[in-house]
PAROTI-925531 format. One line per field, with one value per residue: x, y, z negated of N, C-alpha, C in turn; residue number from 0; residue in three letters. Coordinates in steps of 0.1 Angstrom, whole numbers. Last residue first. Layout:
n.east	(X/...)
n.north	(Y/...)
n.up	(Z/...)
ca.east	(X/...)
ca.north	(Y/...)
ca.up	(Z/...)
c.east	(X/...)
c.north	(Y/...)
c.up	(Z/...)
k	(NUM/...)
r	(ALA/...)
***
This chain:
n.east	(-1000/-984/-968/-952/-938/-923/-906/-891/-877/-862/-846/-831/-817/-801/-782/-773/-777/-790/-791/-801/-770/-743/-724/-688/-662/-632/-608/-602/-613/-625/-598/-573/-569/-563/-538/-523/-523/-510/-485/-476/-475/-455/-433/-432/-425/-399/-383/-360/-332/-328/-301/-279/-272/-264/-247/-217/-213/-217/-247/-263/-290/-298/-289/-303/-329/-325/-320/-344/-358/-344/-348/-376/-381/-373/-391/-415/-412/-413/-439/-452/-445/-459/-485/-486/-484/-508/-532/-541/-547/-568/-575/-559/-538/-549/-554/-527/-516/-532/-525/-498/-499/-512/-494/-471/-480/-485/-463/-448/-434/-426/-429/-419/-436/-425/-400/-406/-418/-396/-379/-394)
n.north	(39/55/69/49/41/63/64/41/48/70/56/39/58/70/50/28/2/-26/-59/-76/-89/-67/-41/-43/-24/-16/-28/-43/-27/-17/2/14/29/12/2/25/31/8/11/35/26/6/22/38/20/11/35/33/48/53/43/68/89/121/138/156/191/215/227/238/228/228/251/270/264/272/299/308/306/325/350/351/354/380/393/386/400/426/426/424/449/465/459/468/495/501/503/529/538/512/490/488/473/448/442/442/420/400/403/396/369/357/363/349/322/317/336/353/368/352/342/320/300/300/290/265/253/253/235/212)
n.up	(142/158/140/129/151/156/134/136/159/149/130/146/161/142/135/161/170/152/162/182/188/175/188/190/178/188/183/205/235/257/269/248/225/204/213/213/185/175/186/174/148/149/157/134/114/125/147/173/187/222/243/259/274/271/298/291/287/300/315/334/333/306/294/309/299/272/276/286/261/245/259/260/233/229/246/232/208/218/225/200/189/207/202/176/180/192/179/178/203/218/233/254/244/243/270/280/266/279/305/303/294/316/337/329/329/356/378/394/365/335/309/297/307/333/328/318/340/358/345/346)
ca.east	(-1009/-993/-977/-961/-947/-932/-915/-900/-886/-871/-856/-840/-826/-812/-793/-772/-765/-791/-785/-810/-784/-749/-735/-701/-670/-646/-613/-607/-603/-629/-613/-577/-571/-576/-549/-525/-528/-524/-493/-478/-484/-469/-438/-435/-438/-410/-385/-374/-337/-331/-315/-281/-283/-264/-260/-225/-213/-205/-241/-249/-282/-302/-284/-289/-326/-328/-310/-333/-362/-345/-334/-368/-385/-366/-377/-413/-413/-400/-429/-454/-440/-444/-479/-488/-473/-496/-526/-538/-534/-565/-582/-572/-535/-545/-565/-536/-511/-533/-539/-502/-493/-517/-508/-471/-476/-496/-467/-463/-444/-420/-438/-412/-437/-439/-401/-399/-426/-408/-375/-391)
ca.north	(32/47/77/57/31/59/75/42/37/72/67/34/49/78/53/41/9/-12/-49/-72/-89/-80/-45/-42/-35/-11/-18/-50/-31/-31/-1/5/36/20/-7/18/41/11/-1/34/37/3/11/44/27/2/29/36/39/59/42/56/80/109/135/146/178/208/221/242/229/218/238/270/262/258/291/307/298/311/345/350/341/369/394/382/385/421/427/413/436/466/456/454/489/502/489/522/540/525/492/494/487/454/443/452/434/402/405/409/380/356/369/363/329/319/324/354/368/358/353/332/304/304/303/274/255/261/249/218)
ca.up	(133/165/148/120/145/166/137/125/160/160/126/136/168/148/126/154/173/157/154/172/192/178/180/197/175/192/173/193/225/253/269/258/238/204/210/225/195/171/189/189/152/145/165/147/114/124/134/169/177/209/239/250/279/263/291/299/281/303/303/333/345/315/289/310/313/275/270/295/273/241/256/272/239/222/249/246/208/212/236/210/183/206/215/178/173/200/181/165/198/213/220/257/246/231/261/285/264/264/301/309/286/303/337/331/316/347/371/395/375/347/314/294/293/331/334/309/328/361/347/333)
c.east	(-1019/-1003/-987/-971/-957/-943/-926/-911/-896/-881/-866/-850/-836/-822/-805/-784/-763/-778/-786/-804/-792/-764/-740/-712/-684/-655/-627/-613/-610/-619/-615/-591/-576/-579/-563/-537/-532/-531/-508/-487/-487/-479/-452/-440/-442/-424/-398/-377/-351/-336/-316/-295/-285/-275/-258/-237/-221/-204/-228/-242/-267/-293/-287/-283/-311/-325/-312/-321/-351/-348/-334/-354/-378/-369/-369/-398/-410/-400/-415/-443/-441/-438/-464/-483/-474/-484/-514/-531/-531/-551/-578/-579/-549/-543/-561/-548/-521/-527/-540/-516/-497/-512/-514/-485/-475/-492/-478/-469/-439/-431/-432/-420/-430/-441/-415/-401/-419/-417/-387/-387)
c.north	(41/41/68/64/39/50/71/53/37/61/69/44/43/69/61/43/21/-6/-36/-61/-85/-78/-59/-47/-33/-23/-13/-40/-37/-36/-15/2/27/26/0/9/34/21/2/22/36/13/7/34/33/9/20/28/43/47/48/55/68/100/122/142/168/194/213/237/231/217/227/257/261/255/276/300/297/303/330/345/340/356/383/382/380/406/423/414/424/453/456/450/474/495/490/509/533/526/505/496/495/469/450/454/444/416/407/412/394/367/368/369/344/325/327/342/360/357/360/344/317/308/309/289/265/263/258/232)
c.up	(127/155/155/128/136/160/146/127/148/161/137/132/158/156/132/145/164/159/160/162/180/183/185/188/183/190/176/183/213/242/265/258/249/217/211/224/208/181/186/193/167/149/162/157/127/123/135/156/173/200/224/245/271/268/283/291/290/297/307/321/344/327/298/305/315/290/273/290/283/253/253/270/253/228/241/250/222/211/230/221/193/200/215/192/175/193/189/167/185/207/214/244/248/233/248/275/268/260/286/304/290/294/323/330/317/334/361/388/387/358/326/300/289/316/332/315/319/349/350/334)
k	(119/118/117/116/115/114/113/112/111/110/109/108/107/106/105/104/103/102/101/100/99/98/97/96/95/94/93/92/91/90/89/88/87/86/85/84/83/82/81/80/79/78/77/76/75/74/73/72/71/70/69/68/67/66/65/64/63/62/61/60/59/58/57/56/55/54/53/52/51/50/49/48/47/46/45/44/43/42/41/40/39/38/37/36/35/34/33/32/31/30/29/28/27/26/25/24/23/22/21/20/19/18/17/16/15/14/13/12/11/10/9/8/7/6/5/4/3/2/1/0)
r	(UNK/UNK/UNK/UNK/UNK/UNK/UNK/UNK/UNK/UNK/UNK/UNK/UNK/UNK/UNK/UNK/UNK/UNK/UNK/UNK/UNK/UNK/UNK/UNK/UNK/UNK/UNK/UNK/UNK/UNK/UNK/UNK/UNK/UNK/UNK/UNK/UNK/UNK/UNK/UNK/UNK/UNK/UNK/UNK/UNK/UNK/UNK/UNK/UNK/UNK/UNK/UNK/UNK/UNK/UNK/UNK/UNK/UNK/UNK/UNK/UNK/UNK/UNK/UNK/UNK/UNK/UNK/UNK/UNK/UNK/UNK/UNK/UNK/UNK/UNK/UNK/UNK/UNK/UNK/UNK/UNK/UNK/UNK/UNK/UNK/UNK/UNK/UNK/UNK/UNK/UNK/UNK/UNK/UNK/UNK/UNK/UNK/UNK/UNK/UNK/UNK/UNK/UNK/UNK/UNK/UNK/UNK/UNK/UNK/UNK/UNK/UNK/UNK/UNK/UNK/UNK/UNK/UNK/UNK/UNK)
***
């Protein structure tokens, strides 16, 4: 979590730094008309540094003990998670298989019709 937060903050040598660096470089290369945009982005980076390091500070230096009680999950959320799991599993009930003789897709029917017309 700490490494992800530091990367999002844009600290070198992580990917977040290179992404921000290349973005700032591209904006500055466009000319002086976009310098204000670079300034706004840098102010945003400074604000995000404060926020991200606040999260890291809360993780490691919080005086409050962690609340390990289980979270209450509502019925709609249970239903939604069940539907997602059902659809994600291979061979699930939601994936209807075509019966013998039933066409899988309309394009197959069109191609077959086209072949018959060309042969007759």
